[in-house]
C-alpha positions in Angstrom: 0.0 0.0 0.0 1.2 3.5 -0.7 0.6 6.7 1.2 -2.4 7.6 -1.0 -4.2 4.3 -0.2 -3.4 4.7 3.5 -4.7 8.2 3.7 -7.8 7.2 1.8 -8.4 4.3 4.1 -7.9 6.7 7.1 -10.4 9.2 5.7 -13.0 6.4 5.1 -12.4 5.0 8.7 -12.8 8.5 10.1 -16.0 9.1 8.3 -17.4 5.6 9.3 -16.5 6.4 13.0 -18.2 9.8 12.7 -21.3 8.3 11.3 -21.5 5.5 13.8 -21.0 7.9 16.7 -23.7 10.2 15.3 -26.2 7.3 14.9 -25.4 6.1 18.5 -25.9 9.6 19.8 -29.3 10.0 18.1 -30.4 6.6 19.3 -29.3 7.4 22.8 -31.1 10.6 22.8 -34.3 9.0 21.6 -34.1 6.3 24.2 -33.5 8.9 26.9 -36.4 11.1 25.7 -38.7 8.1 25.8 -37.5 7.1 29.2 -38.0 10.7 30.7 -41.4 11.1 29.1 -42.4 7.8 30.5 -41.2 8.9 34.0 -42.8 12.3 33.7 -46.2 10.7 32.8 -46.1 8.5 35.9 -45.6 11.5 38.2 -48.1 13.8 36.5 -51.4 14.3 38.2 -53.7 16.7 36.3 -55.4 19.4 38.3 -58.9 20.5 37.5 -58.6 24.2 37.5 -62.1 25.3 36.7 -62.2 28.0 39.4 -64.8 26.3 41.5 -63.9 25.0 44.9 
């Protein structure tokens, strides 16, 4: 392999790592959002605020 092939392989590897990291971050964010929405729903008790006591 010459330097051109090595640098091309390095660029491809860096792009693959960046894409995998981005996908993992998005999936982790979605999982966290799902979890926190679920937790927030459990602790939420609606208040009937019609002004009549």
